[in-house]
C-alpha positions in Angstrom: 4.2 -24.5 1.5 1.5 -27.1 1.0 1.3 -30.5 -0.7 -1.2 -32.1 -3.1 -1.3 -35.9 -3.0 -4.8 -36.9 -4.2 -4.3 -36.1 -7.9 -1.9 -39.0 -8.6 -2.5 -42.7 -8.2 0.7 -43.2 -6.1 -0.5 -40.5 -3.7 3.0 -38.9 -3.8 2.9 -35.4 -2.2 3.6 -32.7 -4.9 5.0 -29.8 -2.8 4.0 -26.3 -3.9 5.9 -23.2 -2.8 4.1 -19.9 -3.1 5.3 -16.3 -2.3 3.4 -13.0 -2.1 4.4 -10.6 -4.9 4.4 -6.8 -4.8 0.8 -6.7 -6.0 -0.4 -8.7 -3.0 -1.1 -11.9 -5.0 0.2 -15.4 -4.7 2.9 -16.5 -7.1 4.2 -20.1 -7.4 7.9 -20.3 -6.7 8.6 -24.0 -7.2 7.0 -27.4 -7.2 9.9 -29.3 -5.7 12.2 -29.0 -2.7 15.4 -27.6 -3.9 17.8 -25.0 -2.5 20.0 -23.3 -5.1 22.2 -20.3 -4.3 22.5 -18.4 -7.6 25.2 -16.2 -9.0 24.7 -12.6 -9.9 25.7 -13.3 -13.5 23.1 -15.2 -15.6 25.7 -17.0 -17.7 27.9 -17.9 -14.8 30.4 -20.7 -15.5 32.3 -20.4 -12.3 33.3 -23.5 -10.2 30.7 -25.2 -8.1 30.6 -28.1 -5.7 28.1 -30.1 -3.8 28.0 -29.6 0.0 26.5 -32.1 2.4 23.8 -30.7 4.7 24.1 -31.1 8.5 21.5 -33.9 8.6 23.9 -36.1 6.4 21.0 -37.1 4.2 20.8 -34.2 1.7 23.2 -32.0 -0.2 23.1 -28.7 -2.1 24.9 -27.1 -5.0 27.0 -24.0 -4.2 28.9 -21.8 -6.5 32.1 -20.1 -5.3 31.0 -16.8 -6.7 27.9 -16.7 -4.6 27.1 -13.2 -3.2 23.4 -13.6 -2.5 22.0 -15.9 0.2 18.2 -15.9 0.3 17.1 -17.6 3.5 13.3 -17.3 3.8 10.8 -18.7 6.3 8.5 -21.4 5.2 4.9 -21.6 6.3 3.1 -24.9 6.5 0.2 -26.6 8.3 1.2 -28.7 11.3 2.9 -31.4 9.3 6.1 -32.9 10.9 7.6 -34.5 7.7 7.5 -31.1 5.9 9.2 -29.4 8.8 11.9 -32.1 9.0 12.5 -31.8 5.2 13.4 -28.1 5.4 15.3 -28.1 8.7 18.7 -26.6 8.3 17.9 -25.7 4.7 15.7 -22.6 5.2 15.5 -20.0 7.9 12.7 -21.6 9.9 9.2 -23.1 9.8 6.2 -21.2 10.9 2.6 -22.5 11.2 -0.4 -21.2 9.3 -2.8 -19.6 11.7 -5.8 -20.7 9.6 -4.9 -24.3 10.1 -4.1 -23.7 13.7 -7.6 -22.4 14.5 -9.2 -25.0 12.3 -7.5 -27.7 14.5 -8.6 -25.9 17.7 -12.2 -25.7 16.4 -12.2 -29.4 15.6 -10.9 -30.2 19.1 -13.7 -28.0 20.7 -16.3 -30.0 18.7 -14.8 -33.3 19.7 -14.7 -32.3 23.4 -18.2 -30.7 23.3 -17.0 -27.4 24.6 -20.0 -25.1 25.3 -20.5 -22.5 22.6 -20.5 -19.6 25.0 -16.9 -20.5 26.0 -15.4 -21.2 22.6 -14.5 -17.7 21.6 -13.0 -16.8 25.0 -10.9 -19.9 24.9 -9.8 -19.1 21.3 -8.9 -15.6 22.4 -6.8 -16.9 25.3 -5.1 -19.3 22.9 -4.4 -16.3 20.5 -3.0 -14.2 23.3 -0.3 -16.8 23.9 0.4 -16.8 20.2 1.2 -13.1 20.4 4.2 -13.7 22.6 7.3 -12.1 21.3 9.7 -14.1 23.5 9.7 -17.8 24.5 9.7 -16.9 28.2 6.6 -14.7 27.8 4.8 -17.6 26.1 5.6 -19.9 29.0 4.3 -17.3 31.5 1.1 -16.8 29.5 0.8 -20.6 29.3 0.6 -20.8 33.1 -2.1 -18.0 33.2 -4.0 -20.0 30.5 -4.1 -22.9 32.9 -5.6 -20.7 35.6 -8.1 -19.3 33.1 -9.2 -22.8 32.0 -9.5 -24.0 35.6 -11.8 -21.0 36.4 -14.3 -22.0 33.8 -17.4 -24.1 34.5 -16.2 -27.2 32.7 -15.7 -30.9 33.7 -12.3 -31.6 35.1 -11.4 -34.1 32.3 -12.2 -31.4 29.6 -10.0 -28.9 31.5 -7.1 -31.4 31.5 -7.5 -32.0 27.8 -7.4 -28.2 27.0 -4.2 -27.7 29.1 -2.5 -30.8 27.8 -3.3 -29.9 24.2 -1.5 -26.5 24.7 1.5 -27.9 26.5 2.1 -31.0 24.4 1.1 -29.8 20.9 1.8 -26.0 20.7 4.2 -24.9 23.5 6.4 -27.9 23.3 10.0 -27.4 22.2 9.3 -28.8 18.7 6.6 -26.3 17.7 6.8 -23.4 20.1 8.8 -21.0 17.8 6.7 -22.1 14.9 3.5 -21.1 16.8 4.2 -17.8 18.7 5.2 -14.4 17.2 8.8 -14.8 18.4 9.5 -17.1 15.6 8.0 -14.8 13.0 9.7 -11.5 13.7 11.7 -10.1 10.8 14.2 -7.2 10.6 12.8 -3.7 10.3 9.3 -5.2 11.2 8.6 -6.3 7.7 5.3 -8.0 6.9 5.1 -11.7 6.8 2.3 -14.0 5.7 0.2 -15.5 8.5 -1.7 -18.1 6.4 -0.8 -20.3 3.4 -4.1 -19.6 1.7 -2.3 -18.6 -1.5 -1.0 -22.1 -1.7 -4.5 -23.5 -1.1 -5.9 -21.4 -3.9 -3.2 -22.6 -6.2 -3.9 -26.2 -5.4 -7.6 -25.6 -6.1 -6.7 -24.1 -9.5 -4.6 -27.2 -10.4 -7.4 -29.5 -9.1 -10.1 -27.6 -11.2 -8.1 -27.8 -14.4 -6.5 -31.2 -14.0 -9.2 -33.4 -12.5 -8.9 -37.1 -12.3 -6.3 -39.4 -10.8 -3.1 -40.0 -12.9 0.4 -41.0 -12.5 3.0 -38.7 -10.9 4.8 -38.3 -14.2 1.6 -37.5 -16.1 0.6 -35.0 -13.4 3.9 -33.1 -13.6 3.9 -33.2 -17.4 0.4 -31.6 -17.6 1.4 -29.0 -15.0 4.5 -27.9 -16.9 3.1 -28.5 -20.4 5.8 -31.0 -21.4 5.0 -34.4 -22.7 7.4 -37.2 -23.6 6.4 -39.3 -26.6 6.7 -42.9 -25.4 3.4 -44.6 -26.1 4.6 -46.5 -29.1 8.1 -47.5 -30.2 8.6 -45.3 -33.3 11.3 -43.1 -34.8 9.9 -40.2 -32.7 10.1 -42.1 -29.4 11.9 -40.0 -26.7 11.1 -36.7 -28.3 9.5 -33.9 -26.2 6.2 -32.3 -27.1 5.6 -28.8 -25.6 2.2 -27.2 -24.9 1.0 -24.4 -22.7 0.5 -25.8 -19.1 -0.6 -24.2 -15.9 3.0 -23.2 -15.1 2.9 -21.0 -18.2 -0.2 -19.3 -16.9 1.4 -18.7 -13.5 4.5 -17.2 -15.2 2.4 -14.8 -17.3 0.5 -13.7 -14.3 3.7 -13.0 -12.4 5.1 -10.9 -15.2 1.8 -9.0 -15.5 1.7 -8.2 -11.8 5.4 -7.3 -11.6 4.9 -3.6 -11.7 1.3 -3.4 -10.4 0.5 -1.5 -7.2 -0.2 -3.6 -4.1 -3.8 -4.6 -3.7 -5.5 -4.6 -0.4 -8.0 -7.3 0.5 -11.4 -6.1 1.6 -10.8 -6.7 5.3 -7.5 -4.8 5.2 -9.1 -1.9 3.3 -12.0 -1.8 5.8 -9.5 -1.8 8.7 -7.5 1.1 7.2 -10.6 3.2 6.7 -11.8 2.5 10.2 -8.5 3.9 11.3 -8.9 6.9 9.1 -12.2 7.6 10.8 -10.6 7.5 14.3 -7.9 9.8 13.1 -10.4 12.3 11.6 -12.5 12.2 14.8 -9.4 13.1 16.8 -9.4 9.9 18.9 -5.6 9.8 18.9 -3.4 11.4 21.5 0.4 11.3 22.0 2.2 9.7 24.9 5.5 10.4 26.6 7.2 8.0 24.2 7.6 8.6 20.5 6.5 5.1 19.4 3.4 4.9 21.7 0.1 6.6 21.2 -3.3 6.5 22.9 -6.5 5.8 20.9 -9.8 6.5 22.6 -12.2 3.5 23.0 -15.6 3.9 21.4 -18.8 2.8 23.0 -18.9 -0.5 21.1 -15.2 -1.2 21.4 -15.7 -4.5 23.3 -17.9 -6.0 20.6 -16.0 -8.8 18.8 -16.4 -9.1 15.0 -16.3 -12.7 13.7 -13.3 -13.0 11.4 -15.1 -15.7 9.4 -18.4 -14.0 8.4 -18.2 -10.5 9.7 -21.1 -10.9 12.2 -20.8 -9.5 15.7 -20.3 -12.0 18.5 -21.7 -11.6 22.0 -18.9 -12.7 24.3 -19.4 -14.4 27.7 -18.8 -11.6 30.2 -17.6 -13.8 33.0 -15.1 -15.6 30.8 -13.8 -12.3 29.4 -13.3 -11.0 32.9 -11.2 -14.0 33.6 -9.0 -13.2 30.6 -7.8 -9.9 32.2 -4.6 -11.5 33.8 -3.5 -12.6 30.3 -4.1 -9.1 28.8 -2.2 -7.5 31.7 0.8 -9.9 31.2 0.8 -9.2 27.5 1.0 -5.4 27.9 3.3 -5.5 31.0 6.6 -4.7 29.3 5.0 -1.7 27.5 3.8 0.0 30.6 7.5 0.7 31.5 7.6 3.0 28.5 4.1 4.5 28.5 1.5 4.7 31.2 -1.9 3.0 30.9 -4.9 5.3 30.6 -8.4 4.2 31.3 -10.7 4.4 28.3 -7.8 4.3 25.8 -5.9 1.7 23.8 -2.1 1.8 24.0 -0.6 1.3 20.6 2.9 0.9 19.3 3.2 2.3 15.7 6.7 0.7 15.2 5.8 -3.0 16.1 2.1 -2.7 15.3 1.0 -3.9 18.7 -2.3 -2.9 20.4 -2.3 -5.0 23.5 -5.9 -5.3 24.6 -7.5 -5.0 21.2 -9.4 -8.0 20.0 -8.5 -7.3 16.4 -4.8 -7.3 17.2 -5.2 -10.4 19.4 -6.9 -12.3 16.6 -5.0 -11.2 13.5 -1.6 -10.1 14.8 0.7 -7.3 13.6 2.4 -9.0 10.7 0.2 -9.2 7.7 -1.9 -6.2 8.8 -2.4 -4.0 11.9 -5.6 -3.1 13.7 -7.6 0.0 13.1 -6.2 1.7 16.2 -2.6 1.4 14.9 -3.7 2.7 11.5 -5.2 5.7 13.3 -2.0 6.3 15.4 0.2 6.0 12.3 -1.9 8.6 10.5 -1.6 10.9 13.5 2.1 10.5 13.5 2.4 11.1 9.7 0.2 14.2 10.0 2.5 15.7 12.6 5.5 15.1 10.4 3.8 16.6 7.3 4.7 20.1 6.2 1.0 21.0 5.7 -1.0 19.2 8.3 -4.3 20.7 7.2 -3.7 19.4 3.6 -2.9 15.9 5.0 -6.1 15.8 6.9 -8.1 17.0 3.9 -6.6 14.3 1.7 -7.3 11.6 4.3 -10.9 12.7 4.5 -11.3 12.5 0.7 -9.9 9.0 0.7 -12.2 8.0 3.5 -15.3 9.4 1.7 -14.2 7.8 -1.6 -14.2 4.4 0.1 -17.9 4.8 1.1 -18.8 6.2 -2.3 -17.3 3.1 -3.9 -19.5 1.0 -1.5 -22.6 2.7 -2.7 -21.8 2.0 -6.4 -22.8 -1.7 -6.0 -26.0 -0.9 -4.1 -29.3 -1.0 -6.0 -30.5 2.5 -7.1 -33.5 2.5 -4.8 -31.3 1.7 -1.8 -28.5 4.1 -2.4 -27.7 6.7 0.2 -27.8 9.8 -2.0 -26.0 12.1 0.4 -23.0 9.8 0.3 -23.1 8.8 -3.3 -24.0 12.1 -5.0 -23.0 15.0 -2.7 -19.6 16.6 -2.1 -16.9 15.4 0.3 -18.1 17.4 3.3 -21.8 16.5 3.1 -21.0 12.9 2.5 -18.6 12.9 5.4 -21.2 14.3 7.8 -23.7 11.7 6.7 -21.2 8.9 7.3 -20.4 10.3 10.8 -24.2 10.4 11.6 -24.6 6.7 10.5 -21.5 5.7 12.5 -22.9 7.1 15.8 -26.2 5.3 15.0 -24.9 2.0 13.8 -21.3 1.8 15.1 -18.7 -0.2 13.2 -21.3 -2.0 11.2 -21.3 0.9 8.7 -18.0 -0.5 7.4 -19.5 -4.0 6.6 -20.9 -4.8 3.2 -24.5 -3.8 2.8 -26.8 -6.8 2.5 -23.8 -8.9 1.6 -22.9 -10.8 4.8 -22.5 -14.5 4.2 -25.3 -16.6 5.7 -23.1 -19.7 5.3 -22.0 -20.9 8.8 -18.2 -21.0 8.4 -17.4 -19.9 12.0 -16.1 -22.9 14.0 -16.6 -21.1 17.3 -20.3 -20.2 16.9 -23.3 -22.6 16.9 -24.9 -23.3 13.5 -28.0 -21.2 13.0 -31.2 -22.5 11.5 -31.3 -22.1 7.8 -33.5 -19.2 6.7 -34.9 -19.8 3.2 -35.3 -16.7 1.2 -38.9 -16.7 0.0 -38.6 -13.5 -1.9 -39.4 -13.7 -5.7 -38.1 -10.2 -6.5 -36.9 -10.0 -10.1 -38.2 -13.5 -11.1 -41.8 -14.8 -11.8 -43.4 -16.7 -9.0 -42.6 -20.4 -8.8 -45.3 -22.6 -10.3 -46.8 -25.0 -7.8 -47.0 -28.7 -8.8 -50.5 -30.0 -9.7 -52.3 -32.2 -7.1 -52.0 -35.8 -7.9 -55.3 -37.6 -8.7 -56.3 -40.3 -6.1 -56.1 -43.9 -7.1 -59.2 -45.4 -8.6 -58.4 -48.8 -7.1 -58.4 -47.4 -3.6 -61.6 -45.4 -4.2 -63.5 -48.5 -5.5 -62.3 -50.6 -2.6 -63.3 -48.0 -0.1 -66.8 -47.6 -1.6 -67.4 -51.3 -1.8 -66.2 -51.9 1.8 -69.2 -49.8 3.0 -71.8 -52.0 1.1 -70.4 -55.6 1.3 -69.2 -57.7 4.2 -65.5 -58.0 4.6 -64.5 -61.4 3.2 -61.7 -62.8 1.1 -64.1 -63.9 -1.6 -65.6 -60.5 -2.0 -62.2 -58.8 -2.1 -61.1 -61.2 -4.9 -64.3 -60.5 -7.0 -63.8 -56.7 -6.5 -60.2 -56.9 -7.6 -61.0 -58.9 -10.8 -63.8 -56.4 -11.6 -61.5 -53.4 -11.2 -58.8 -54.9 -13.3 -61.3 -55.6 -16.1 -62.6 -52.0 -16.0 -59.0 -50.7 -16.2 
């Protein structure tokens, strides 16, 4: 849920509710706060009544024949009025991780936190967010204080970092909205971690309906309904209908109703990275059916920026100080499966991979890390009737992913072994590149954004692209001719004495010549 208040002259917040459909796209659910419990019958005429809500300030309409009670979570940015409005109406309020980290980045800028410590601090903050119980979050909060105190920072900055966590995130009001404990669903179903779908919808509305208008006019244009009331005529009060943005949203929802689920580029990349680990036989079983070991690669401790895909060199001393938080996070799992040096311990049921940076940053809800993907493929292969066929199909999907990447590359830069050869030859070439380049083979080729959108890395100097490939060279501007007045004054100054009378005569002579 998000609100848009800058498109009407009264600055009234127009609330937008968006859900994720089966195709993985955002679909607007409503543009107003309303709870309605429907009946299974479309033409229901059964009795209904209004029931006061516990806050004694609102009410809802309830039918006696109700047999369906949809009680979803609502995701917002950290906006107290929105949370109060839906309290006791919906299941609960959870915070958007994008806005959480945006706030943390702004605080780091305001407090002048050294750039080398920003990502370690952000990872420590994320570890607390992965808590699946309130008690675990409190324990990790104490370890976070020890971690902050171990850093080379002024004491007043340390106190600000600790106070920010305790007063704004681990307080009773926002704790369950912040940590994973408040996001767990039955059967470990996926749940959105950001409200970016709502942000995109607001941008669509803003792009189509620019300009400030009244609230009524804004809603009319949104829904395509206009009431004739400009002049008092015989048609006054009649409604005029036209296609609004709401019609477009409805058409899109119907079109995507039976579409297969689409994976975003980062999810697809993570899935294929997991396929690679599975095909390289990095996965081994444990003594528990839900836990598996995934071997660490040589570059497993390199952190990939979630904002622009670039690799981040982490401060080694600060990362070593994070070890107590990692150990506390995986403590309960070690009772079920032993820890092995050089391996990640993954849980394929909950999607947890305790010491993996990818898991720490993104969490297990909207997607899982590459190690969990690999462990789940290993588990599915063991359950498959024909394991050899399953491995072959996985290899073909993995190679198809890289062939698709080569399609968008210029002909002179294509890797012909991957793009044109069969599955086995292309697979061997991919493995060769992987051992040379590491995980960077999964990143887009020559398509990493140069825009500095990472709030935890210092801004780099802008590098202007001077290449003129594909376009004619830029024509340089002609040199400007020097002023004749200045030239004349300079030549005369060498021959005549410097006096006000001579300057006046020279000026008159120059004006006459001009």
